N, C-alpha and C positions, 0 to 999 in steps of 0.2 A: 504494500500500500504506500509506503514511504517513497519507494522508487517511482511509482506512478505519479505521485504528487510532485516529486522533483522534476520528472520529465515534463509534466504539464507546466510547471513554473519556467523551465528553460524554453519551451515552445512559446509561451506567452511573452517572454523577454525578447526572443528573436522576432516575433511578430511586431512587437512594439518598436523595436529598433528599426524596422523597415519603414515605419510610419513617421518617425521623428527625423527631422532634417538636422544633419550634422552641422555644427558651427565650423565655418571655414577657418583654416589657419592663416594668420596674418602677421605682418611685421608691425613693430611698434612705431610710435611717433618719432623717437630718437633716430631710429634707423631710416625712416622716411626723410627726415631732415638732412641726414648725411648724404642721401641721394640727391637732394636739391642742391646741397653744397657742391657736389661734383659738377652738376649742370652749370651752376653759376660761375664756378671757377673756370670752366671752359668758355664761358661767355665774357670773361674779363671782369666780373663783379669783384670789387675790392673787399673781399671777405674780412681781411685783417684790419680794415679801417675802423677806427672807433666811431666813425660817423655813419657806418652802414650796418644794417641788421637784416636778419631773416627771422620773421616772426610767424608763429602759428596763427592761422585765422580761425581755428576751431575754438569756440568759447564755451566753457563750463560743460563740457561733454557733448555739446551740440556741434555737429560738423558744419563748416561753412558750405561744403559741397557734399551731398550724401554719398556714402560709400568710398570716400577718399579722404586723405589727409591734405590740408591746404596750407600754403605758406605764402606770405608776401615778402618781397625783397625790396628794400629801399635804402637810400642814402640821404642824410640830412646834413649836407656840408655847410659850414658856417658862412661861406662866401656866396651862397645862393639864397634866393628869396623863398624858395619852396622845397619841399621834400621831393627828391628824384625817385620815382618808382621804377623798379626794374621788372616788375611784373608779378603776377599771381601764378603760383605753380601748384599743381596737385599731383599727388602720388597715390598710386594704387597700393593698398595694403596687402593685396594678394600677389601681385607680380613685381612690384617695385617700379612700374612704368612711371615716368615723370613727364608731365605735359605742362605747357604754358597755356594758361586759360584763354586768353583773347584769340589766339590763332590756332588753338588745339595742336600746337607743335609737339610731337612726340620725339623726345630726344634719344639718340642712338649712339652716343659716344662709346667706344670700345670698353673703356673702364666701367662704365655704367652697365652695359650689356652683360659683362662678365658677372657683376654683382647681381643683376636681375636673374640670371640663370641659376645662381646659387639660391636666391630667394624662392624661385619657383620650385626648386627641388625640395626646399623645406616646407613650403606651403601647399605643395601638390597642385598648384595652379597651372593652367595652360593658357597660352595666349588666346586661343579661340574662346575660352570661357570668359575672357575679359571684355569681349565685344558687347555683351548685353549691358555692362556697366557704362561703357563709353557711349553707347547709343542713348542712354538715359540723359546724358549731359550734353548731347549734340555733337560729340566728337567721333566721327565715324571713319577717319582716315585709317587705313590698314598699316600695319608695321612694314 
């Protein structure tokens, strides 16, 4: 009788597992920011300047852009009248893809691509799976 009860419990667990959606593995905000740092370094952004910053645009647990980490890059040099914006960048927590928001530029620097491949191995994400997220935000350019 005990064996039958255990078997039924296992079957019920297996059935339940098939109906529950598994949470995707993702990178954290610190790793996402490091990917943006790579992109900005390639673009000539003066990361080491005390007048320039890369700031998260996600506030109090609320994403600036759903399903992505978002960062703004800007410089506030004392000899200029206004803050110089370098852009808004969003990072896929699943693949590590980094895009510039206004033009939907998907960056492909070799150093970045190597890290993204490692991320996708850890998160088990595939590039084809990222399409649905990119379509939601209006960025449909293929890699």
